[in-house]
ZAMARGU-4260 file (C-alpha; in steps of 0.2 Angstrom, whole numbers, plus 5000, padded with zeros to 4 digits):
<rodrens>
0) 5000/5000/5000 | 5008/5017/4995 | 5010/5032/5006 | 4998/5047/5007 | 5010/5058/4996
5) 5011/5044/4983 | 4992/5044/4982 | 4991/5063/4980 | 5004/5063/4966 | 4994/5049/4957
10) 4978/5060/4959 | 4987/5075/4952 | 4994/5065/4937 | 4977/5058/4933 | 4969/5075/4934
15) 4983/5082/4922 | 4981/5067/4910 | 4962/5071/4910 | 4965/5090/4907 | 4976/5086/4892
20) 4962/5076/4884 | 4950/5091/4885 | 4949/5103/4871 | 4957/5120/4876 | 4962/5114/4893
25) 4981/5115/4889 | 4982/5135/4891 | 4978/5143/4908 | 4976/5162/4910 | 4979/5172/4925
30) 4971/5189/4931 | 4978/5199/4945 | 4969/5212/4955 | 4973/5226/4959 | 4982/5234/4945
35) 4987/5252/4942 | 4986/5266/4956 | 4973/5264/4970 | 4969/5275/4985 | 4971/5260/4997
40) 4978/5243/4994 | 4976/5229/5007 | 4977/5213/4997 | 4982/5205/4980 | 4971/5191/4972
45) 4977/5180/4958 | 4963/5171/4949 | 4966/5156/4937 | 4952/5152/4924 | 4954/5133/4928
50) 4960/5123/4943 | 4978/5127/4946 | 4981/5116/4962 | 4972/5102/4971 | 4959/5110/4982
55) 4962/5109/5000 | 4980/5104/4999 | 4989/5115/5012 | 5006/5111/5004 | 5002/5118/4987
60) 5016/5131/4982 | 5013/5150/4981 | 5010/5154/4962 | 5018/5171/4963 | 5030/5183/4972
65) 5025/5200/4978 | 5039/5213/4980 | 5036/5231/4986 | 5047/5246/4987 | 5051/5253/5004
70) 5045/5247/5021 | 5028/5238/5020 | 5018/5229/5034 | 5019/5210/5036 | 5009/5199/5024
75) 5005/5181/5020 | 4998/5171/5006 | 4986/5156/5005 | 4975/5147/4992 | 4957/5151/4994
80) 4952/5137/4983 | 4959/5128/4967 | 4958/5144/4956 | 4961/5159/4968 | 4977/5163/4978
85) 4976/5178/4991 | 4991/5188/4997 | 4985/5199/5011 | 4994/5213/5021 | 4991/5215/5039
90) 4988/5234/5037 | 4985/5244/5021 | 5000/5249/5011 | 5008/5266/5015 | 5005/5279/5002
95) 5015/5280/4986 | 5021/5262/4988 | 5025/5253/4971 | 5023/5234/4970 | 5027/5220/4958
100) 5018/5203/4956 | 5028/5190/4947 | 5024/5172/4944 | 5035/5161/4955 | 5050/5152/4946
105) 5046/5133/4945 | 5027/5135/4948 | 5018/5122/4938 | 4999/5122/4938 | 4989/5106/4940
110) 4985/5105/4921 | 4991/5115/4906 | 5003/5129/4905 | 5001/5147/4909 | 4999/5159/4895
115) 4999/5178/4894 | 5008/5191/4905 | 5019/5184/4920 | 5022/5201/4929 | 5010/5214/4935
120) 5012/5231/4944 | 5001/5241/4956 | 5004/5256/4968 | 4995/5264/4982 | 4989/5282/4979
125) 4996/5298/4986 | 4994/5301/5005 | 4976/5302/5011 | 4969/5308/5028 | 4964/5293/5038
130) 4960/5302/5055 | 4956/5320/5061 | 4957/5327/5078 | 4945/5334/5085 | 4933/5320/5079
135) 4920/5326/5067 | 4904/5334/5074 | 4913/5340/5090 | 4911/5357/5097 | 4927/5367/5093
140) 4935/5383/5098 | 4936/5399/5088 | 4955/5397/5084 | 4954/5378/5083 | 4969/5368/5077
145) 4966/5352/5067 | 4978/5337/5068 | 4977/5326/5052 | 4985/5309/5051 | 4989/5302/5034
150) 4993/5284/5028 | 5010/5290/5022 | 5021/5305/5023 | 5011/5321/5017 | 5019/5335/5008
155) 5018/5350/5020 | 5023/5362/5006 | 5007/5358/4995 | 4995/5357/5010 | 4992/5376/5009
160) 4986/5373/4991 | 4976/5357/4994 | 4967/5362/5010 | 4955/5376/5015 | 4942/5381/5028
165) 4923/5385/5025 | 4912/5394/5036 | 4893/5394/5035 | 4887/5411/5029 | 4904/5416/5022
170) 4905/5413/5003 | 4924/5411/5002 | 4938/5399/5006 | 4948/5403/5021 | 4967/5398/5018
175) 4976/5387/5030 | 4993/5387/5037 | 5004/5372/5043 | 5009/5374/5061 | 5027/5369/5065
180) 5040/5371/5078 | 5036/5372/5097 | 5017/5373/5095 | 5017/5357/5085 | 5027/5348/5097
185) 5016/5353/5112 | 5001/5346/5102 | 5009/5330/5097 | 5015/5327/5115 | 4997/5329/5121
190) 4986/5321/5108 | 4997/5310/5097 | 5007/5298/5108 | 5012/5282/5100 | 5009/5289/5082
195) 5022/5292/5068 | 5026/5311/5068 | 5030/5310/5050 | 5012/5305/5045 | 5005/5320/5055
200) 5000/5337/5049 | 4994/5351/5061 | 4984/5364/5052 | 4976/5381/5057 | 4964/5392/5048
205) 4970/5410/5045 | 4954/5418/5052 | 4945/5415/5069 | 4928/5407/5067 | 4912/5416/5072
210) 4903/5408/5087 | 4889/5395/5085 | 4893/5392/5067 | 4896/5377/5056 | 4914/5375/5050
215) 4921/5363/5037 | 4939/5358/5033 | 4942/5352/5016 | 4957/5342/5009 | 4955/5345/4990
220) 4961/5335/4975 | 4979/5334/4970 | 4991/5323/4960 | 4983/5306/4957 | 4968/5311/4968
225) 4951/5317/4960 | 4940/5318/4975 | 4940/5329/4991 | 4939/5324/5009 | 4927/5335/5020
230) 4924/5336/5039 | 4912/5347/5049 | 4912/5354/5066 | 4902/5367/5076 | 4910/5382/5084
235) 4905/5384/5103 | 4894/5398/5109 | 4901/5414/5116 | 4905/5414/5135 | 4889/5419/5143
240) 4882/5420/5161 | 4864/5416/5165 | 4854/5418/5181 | 4839/5407/5186 | 4828/5404/5200
245) 4812/5395/5204 | 4796/5406/5206 | 4778/5403/5211 | 4773/5409/5194 | 4780/5419/5179
250) 4776/5436/5188 | 4783/5432/5205 | 4800/5435/5212 | 4812/5421/5217 | 4806/5408/5230
255) 4818/5410/5245 | 4816/5391/5249 | 4824/5386/5232 | 4842/5389/5227 | 4847/5404/5215
260) 4859/5398/5202 | 4872/5406/5190 | 4878/5396/5175 | 4891/5399/5162 | 4890/5392/5144
265) 4908/5385/5147 | 4918/5381/5162 | 4927/5395/5171 | 4941/5394/5184 | 4934/5389/5201
270) 4942/5404/5210 | 4933/5416/5199 | 4916/5407/5200 | 4917/5406/5219 | 4920/5425/5219
275) 4902/5429/5213 | 4892/5438/5227 | 4874/5441/5231 | 4874/5458/5239 | 4858/5464/5249
280) 4852/5481/5242 | 4848/5487/5260 | 4865/5483/5267 | 4871/5467/5275 | 4885/5454/5272
285) 4887/5448/5255 | 4881/5430/5252 | 4895/5418/5245 | 4890/5404/5233 | 4894/5386/5234
290) 4897/5372/5221 | 4882/5360/5218 | 4892/5344/5223 | 4907/5346/5213 | 4924/5342/5222
295) 4942/5347/5218 | 4950/5362/5211 | 4945/5361/5192 | 4934/5373/5182 | 4916/5373/5185
300) 4900/5379/5175 | 4888/5383/5189 | 4886/5390/5207 | 4871/5392/5218 | 4867/5401/5234
305) 4861/5390/5248 | 4844/5392/5255 | 4834/5398/5264 | 4837/5415/5259 | 4829/5431/5267
310) 4812/5434/5260 | 4806/5450/5252 | 4823/5456/5249 | 4831/5464/5234 | 4849/5459/5229
315) 4862/5464/5217 | 4871/5449/5209 | 4889/5454/5206 | 4902/5445/5195 | 4921/5447/5197
320) 4928/5459/5184 | 4938/5453/5169 | 4930/5435/5172 | 4937/5424/5158 | 4935/5405/5154
325) 4950/5393/5153 | 4953/5398/5135 | 4954/5417/5140 | 4938/5422/5132 | 4929/5437/5141
330) 4911/5436/5146 | 4901/5441/5131 | 4886/5448/5141 | 4896/5456/5155 | 4886/5472/5152
335) 4871/5463/5160 | 4880/5463/5177 | 4878/5468/5191 | 4860/5460/5190 | 4846/5465/5201
340) 4836/5450/5208 | 4824/5449/5222 | 4816/5436/5233 | 4797/5436/5236 | 4788/5430/5252
345) 4788/5412/5257 | 4775/5403/5246 | 4759/5399/5254 | 4757/5381/5259 | 4745/5369/5265
350) 4752/5351/5266 | 4746/5335/5275 | 4759/5324/5283 | 4754/5310/5273 | 4744/5311/5257
355) 4734/5303/5248 | 4732/5291/5262 | 4738/5289/5280 | 4734/5280/5296 | 4732/5287/5314
360) 4732/5276/5329 | 4717/5279/5341 | 4712/5271/5357 | 4699/5257/5357 | 4687/5268/5366
365) 4683/5285/5358 | 4688/5298/5371 | 4697/5311/5362 | 4699/5315/5344 | 4714/5310/5334
370) 4725/5324/5328 | 4729/5325/5309 | 4745/5335/5307 | 4744/5349/5293 | 4758/5362/5289
375) 4751/5379/5285 | 4761/5395/5279 | 4753/5411/5274 | 4736/5404/5272 | 4730/5405/5290
380) 4719/5420/5286 | 4710/5409/5273 | 4707/5395/5285 | 4705/5402/5303 | 4692/5412/5311
385) 4673/5414/5308 | 4675/5420/5290 | 4684/5404/5285 | 4669/5393/5289 | 4669/5378/5277
390) 4687/5380/5271 | 4691/5364/5279 | 4679/5349/5277 | 4679/5331/5282 | 4668/5316/5277
395) 4668/5302/5290 | 4665/5284/5284 | 4663/5273/5300 | 4663/5254/5302 | 4645/5253/5296
400) 4650/5259/5278 | 4650/5245/5265 | 4667/5240/5258 | 4663/5245/5241 | 4659/5263/5247
405) 4676/5263/5256 | 4685/5258/5241 | 4676/5271/5230 | 4681/5285/5241 | 4699/5279/5242
410) 4700/5278/5223 | 4693/5296/5221 | 4706/5303/5233 | 4720/5293/5224 | 4713/5299/5206
415) 4713/5317/5211 | 4730/5318/5220 | 4741/5331/5212 | 4740/5327/5194 | 4731/5332/5178
420) 4715/5323/5172 | 4702/5327/5158 | 4688/5338/5163 | 4676/5323/5160 | 4685/5312/5173
425) 4686/5327/5185 | 4667/5327/5185 | 4664/5344/5177 | 4648/5348/5167 | 4648/5341/5149
430) 4649/5359/5142 | 4666/5361/5149 | 4674/5344/5143 | 4682/5352/5127 | 4690/5369/5123
435) 4694/5378/5107 | 4712/5380/5102 | 4720/5387/5087 | 4733/5377/5077 | 4741/5378/5059
440) 4736/5366/5046 | 4747/5359/5032 | 4746/5374/5022 | 4751/5386/5036 | 4734/5393/5039
445) 4726/5395/5056 | 4711/5385/5061 | 4701/5383/5077 | 4698/5365/5083 | 4690/5357/5098
450) 4701/5346/5109 | 4699/5337/5126 | 4701/5349/5140 | 4714/5345/5154 | 4712/5352/5171
455) 4723/5351/5187 | 4715/5341/5200 | 4721/5354/5213 | 4707/5365/5206 | 4693/5352/5207
460) 4683/5351/5223 | 4679/5334/5231 | 4669/5338/5246 | 4662/5355/5242 | 4645/5349/5236
465) 4644/5334/5248 | 4630/5336/5260 | 4637/5323/5272 | 4653/5332/5274 | 4655/5344/5289
470) 4665/5359/5292 | 4680/5358/5303 | 4685/5375/5311 | 4703/5379/5315 | 4708/5389/5331
475) 4712/5408/5328 | 4730/5411/5327 | 4738/5418/5343 | 4748/5434/5345 | 4764/5425/5342
480) 4758/5416/5327 | 4773/5412/5315 | 4773/5412/5296 | 4774/5393/5296 | 4765/5382/5309
485) 4760/5364/5311 | 4742/5362/5317 | 4732/5346/5322 | 4715/5344/5314 | 4704/5335/5326
490) 4696/5319/5318 | 4682/5313/5329 | 4678/5294/5329 | 4685/5278/5321 | 4684/5275/5303
495) 4690/5282/5286 | 4691/5302/5286 | 4692/5311/5269 | 4699/5329/5273 | 4699/5343/5261
500) 4706/5361/5263 | 4701/5375/5251 | 4711/5391/5249 | 4710/5405/5237 | 4727/5411/5242
505) 4734/5395/5236 | 4724/5396/5220 | 4731/5414/5217 | 4749/5409/5221 | 4751/5392/5214
510) 4738/5390/5200 | 4738/5409/5195 | 4719/5408/5196 | 4705/5417/5205 | 4698/5400/5209
515) 4702/5392/5225 | 4715/5377/5226 | 4710/5361/5235 | 4722/5350/5246 | 4716/5333/5252
520) 4720/5317/5260 | 4711/5302/5267 | 4715/5295/5285 | 4711/5279/5293 | 4708/5282/5312
525) 4709/5265/5320 | 4715/5255/5335 | 4717/5239/5324 | 4730/5232/5312 | 4725/5219/5299
530) 4737/5208/5290 | 4734/5197/5275 | 4744/5183/5267 | 4738/5176/5251 | 4742/5158/5246
535) 4738/5147/5231 | 4727/5134/5241 | 4725/5143/5257 | 4726/5161/5264 | 4728/5169/5281
540) 4722/5185/5290 | 4725/5190/5307 | 4720/5206/5317 | 4730/5214/5331 | 4730/5230/5341
545) 4741/5245/5335 | 4745/5249/5353 | 4753/5233/5359 | 4751/5221/5345 | 4739/5210/5355
550) 4727/5198/5345 | 4709/5204/5343 | 4696/5190/5344 | 4680/5190/5336 | 4685/5203/5322
555) 4675/5201/5306 | 4686/5199/5291 | 4680/5201/5273 | 4691/5199/5257 | 4685/5209/5243
560) 4690/5210/5224 | 4696/5226/5216 | 4678/5232/5214 | 4674/5230/5232 | 4663/5214/5230
565) 4666/5201/5244 | 4674/5185/5240 | 4676/5178/5257 | 4671/5182/5275 | 4675/5175/5292
570) 4679/5179/5311 | 4695/5178/5320 | 4698/5166/5334 | 4705/5169/5351 | 4723/5171/5343
575) 4717/5184/5331 | 4719/5173/5316 | 4706/5167/5303 | 4711/5154/5291 | 4705/5154/5274
580) 4704/5137/5265 | 4706/5144/5247 | 4717/5155/5236 | 4713/5171/5227 | 4717/5177/5209
585) 4721/5196/5207 | 4713/5203/5191 | 4728/5214/5188 | 4740/5200/5188 | 4754/5198/5201
590) 4764/5213/5194 | 4751/5224/5186 | 4756/5219/5168 | 4738/5215/5163 | 4726/5228/5156
595) 4714/5236/5168 | 4699/5226/5171 | 4682/5234/5169 | 4675/5242/5185 | 4691/5240/5195
600) 4694/5254/5208 | 4711/5250/5214 | 4728/5243/5207 | 4733/5238/5225 | 4725/5220/5223
605) 4713/5213/5235 | 4704/5224/5248 | 4704/5216/5265 | 4694/5224/5279 | 4692/5220/5298
610) 4679/5226/5310 | 4678/5225/5329 | 4667/5231/5342 | 4650/5239/5341 | 4641/5255/5343
615) 4651/5271/5345 | 4667/5261/5348 | 4666/5250/5332 | 4683/5250/5324 | 4687/5248/5306
620) 4704/5243/5298 | 4709/5237/5281 | 4724/5232/5270 | 4728/5229/5252 | 4736/5213/5246
625) 4750/5223/5238 | 4754/5234/5252 | 4772/5226/5254 | 4784/5240/5251 | 4800/5236/5259
630) 4795/5218/5263 | 4794/5211/5245 | 4797/5193/5244 | 4811/5195/5232 | 4821/5205/5244
635) 4823/5190/5255 | 4826/5177/5241 | 4808/5169/5244 | 4801/5160/5228 | 4784/5167/5223
640) 4771/5160/5211 | 4756/5168/5202 | 4738/5163/5203 | 4728/5151/5213 | 4730/5136/5201
645) 4743/5124/5207 | 4758/5121/5196 | 4761/5104/5187 | 4777/5096/5184 | 4780/5083/5170
650) 4795/5071/5168 | 4798/5058/5154 | 4809/5043/5158 | 4818/5037/5142 | 4825/5020/5138
655) 4840/5030/5131 | 4843/5048/5125 | 4855/5045/5111 | 4847/5037/5096 | 4848/5034/5077
660) 4835/5036/5063 | 4825/5021/5061 | 4826/5016/5080 | 4811/5016/5092 | 4812/5025/5109
665) 4801/5019/5123 | 4795/5033/5135 | 4786/5033/5152 | 4778/5049/5158 | 4774/5056/5175
670) 4764/5071/5179 | 4763/5078/5197 | 4754/5093/5205 | 4763/5105/5217 | 4754/5108/5233
675) 4758/5116/5250 | 4761/5099/5257 | 4772/5093/5242 | 4769/5083/5226 | 4751/5076/5223
680) 4742/5066/5210 | 4733/5077/5197 | 4715/5075/5193 | 4711/5063/5179 | 4702/5076/5169
685) 4718/5087/5170 | 4730/5074/5163 | 4738/5077/5146 | 4732/5068/5131 | 4746/5071/5119
690) 4765/5069/5118 | 4773/5083/5107 | 4791/5080/5101 | 4799/5096/5093 | 4815/5097/5083
695) 4825/5111/5090 | 4833/5117/5074 | 4818/5117/5063 | 4803/5118/5074 | 4795/5103/5066
700) 4783/5094/5078 | 4777/5076/5080 | 4761/5074/5090 | 4757/5056/5098 | 4742/5051/5107
705) 4744/5048/5125 | 4733/5037/5136 | 4733/5034/5155 | 4726/5016/5158 | 4733/5016/5176
710) 4726/5032/5180 | 4737/5048/5185 | 4751/5037/5191 | 4760/5036/5174 | 4758/5033/5156
715) 4769/5024/5142 | 4772/5027/5124 | 4784/5024/5110 | 4790/5033/5095 | 4798/5025/5079
720) 4810/5038/5073 | 4807/5040/5054 | 4821/5036/5041 | 4820/5054/5035 | 4820/5062/5053
725) 4831/5077/5055 | 4847/5075/5066 | 4849/5085/5082 | 4840/5089/5098 | 4822/5085/5101
730) 4812/5093/5116 | 4797/5083/5124 | 4782/5090/5131 | 4765/5084/5137 | 4750/5094/5131
735) 4733/5096/5139 | 4722/5108/5129 | 4733/5123/5125 | 4745/5121/5139 | 4761/5111/5137
740) 4772/5104/5151 | 4791/5102/5146 | 4796/5084/5151 | 4813/5080/5144 | 4824/5079/5128
745) 4832/5066/5117 | 4845/5067/5103 | 4845/5059/5086 | 4862/5057/5077 | 4871/5047/5063
750) 4884/5038/5073 | 4892/5020/5072 | 4894/5009/5087 | 4912/5001/5088 | 4909/4982/5086
755) 4927/4976/5085 | 4944/4980/5093 | 4959/4976/5082 | 4977/4976/5089 | 4994/4974/5080
760) 5010/4972/5089 | 5027/4973/5080 | 5045/4971/5087 | 5050/4986/5097 | 5069/4987/5092
765) 5074/4993/5075 | 5074/4979/5061 | 5085/4981/5046 | 5082/4970/5030 | 5076/4955/5040
770) 5072/4938/5031 | 5057/4936/5042 | 5046/4948/5052 | 5035/4942/5066 | 5019/4952/5069
775) 5006/4948/5082 | 4988/4952/5077 | 4972/4950/5087 | 4954/4955/5084 | 4941/4955/5099
780) 4922/4957/5098 | 4918/4972/5110 | 4904/4962/5118 | 4910/4944/5115 | 4929/4942/5117
785) 4942/4935/5105 | 4937/4929/5087 | 4950/4916/5083 | 4943/4910/5066 | 4941/4927/5058
790) 4949/4928/5041 | 4964/4940/5042 | 4974/4948/5028 | 4989/4960/5031 | 4997/4972/5018
795) 5013/4981/5020
</rodrens>
């Protein structure tokens, strides 16, 4: 038996003989790319019009030699197939490099002889710009320098003729000059480390650029180059200082509770920025600014004056003289300073400690009212005294109120809490649901259209027309009343209290309207705490006292849906616990991803209420199933599930998992149901009726019927793999209706099982020209031992 090299040579000779018999096969032609001058050269390709070597032979010789003038990057050649040879450089050739491609001496193609030229020439074009600093699109300075990197050594003498600058609005070319000497060395040291200095060119335009204008640098055509290269930037704006503050409305002075800010359009030295002063016009110590959280000693773009500032005070904002940025540019709007600014009075305020909902602990027996904290500032005259009757209203919903009504009031307060809604949702008359607005059409003409009117909920009353709401008078301010004070609103009796404050001063200051502004909240006054834990097959509620966390026996617990309709009710035992032998589904889904169900009043899940006592001392408490902020299960690594339906797990046991086409696989299927006590048998009507086998690569499916003759314990099935089945992975799933339970996987492959083990032993020492050579040969069956009578033939 011949060697591998001899066999390859025989194949080559046979192919050559065959090619000699074919008409026109004796002459091979070669085409080479590139040829001539090109802007950039990265590779050379030789293409033969017929096979020149044996395809796939890594020892096939190179058909050509590539030689270039001057230093070039490393390169390597390889056969791409039987007709194409590739010579590739690691990097593009430097500019103005000339190369020659010559057919290698002694190269003999597989069949025929080469005809035509045997040498070709190409060259890379003149130097071209491959990188520009700063990067295109950046914001540049008025006297910006541009650093250009070429793919070769540029001619600086011709740069002034080939390059120029263009400025928007200026109809002429601005000449450039080549920067050399110390200025060039400083730029290269800062921005061009590791690059070849001879390939870099530093240019500057001969005229400063106007601020906030588009600028272009053009490298025009030259010898051997027909196109132009262009880059565009935007010149930065002039250095300007701006002052800003927060106001109650557009006509008001600055709020003394919010910081006054000075900003610059470009960073300025920190020492100059911190030299800004806010000087009171009536005398007093100037106020120094501070930086908004910026550390260090670098330049900054903003300073602010700490609050609170004196109210109703006029100031003069003074900037240091000759203020300049880091580039030395003076302040363009320096004539606007010193700037007169003023602070107004403290803004009026009426704010509840918790809104739109809060809880106040109260004793079990109603003796004294609970106090709801409210902070007031400059609105006391609106709310206190005999003239302010009805400015503070309260609506009490006691323990006898149905749960649906409680939920409706909570939803109203939540919907109207410091937001903006349509006039229709706010409950305004139908005539006020739309408003006329003027807009431009496609032809630029004005037209009047009606659109939905939006209103601020702070301008919409909730209790003003409610006959069950009562006025809540406030005590008159004393002689030492301060501008800001915290009062306690007395709320009499247990239950849910809806409180609303009406103030025209707030409306005038914060809404810029003559109409009053409304501030509201809802408060649960109760001695109870109700807790709820929702499970899949069972749930739990327990009621305790707020004061000492003692269990409350005999409390009536009701679980409601998001509409306030009862789903379950029961009474707590002596331990304050009531056990619920069922789970609950939330219509919003566990994470609120589902669309809003019709008629739902809350997105907080189930509404669970608890009541205890009777008569005047009857207490009410409630909780939502999604009130878990800070104690979410994921914070503690606790696994969670969704819905009340138990999960089912499926598993398929296979006789083997690696098979060939045409074989039959046997399967045994198990389905179990997860419960709070572990795995359980599923109901017979819920068992899968089909086995679905899916090919992972193509998605093709095979569906097999599945029967459970032994009940839910297990089921068996087989699958005869077709002869034309696709190879690869297959996923198994058990299907019941539209639901599939993944149960396992198998793999179909084209493999051979080793049946025989052949061993050949020869002498270990060197044997030179022996008359006899003793070899030991043995063949064993993998599963049956030696095979002594097997015919054996040896060749050498």
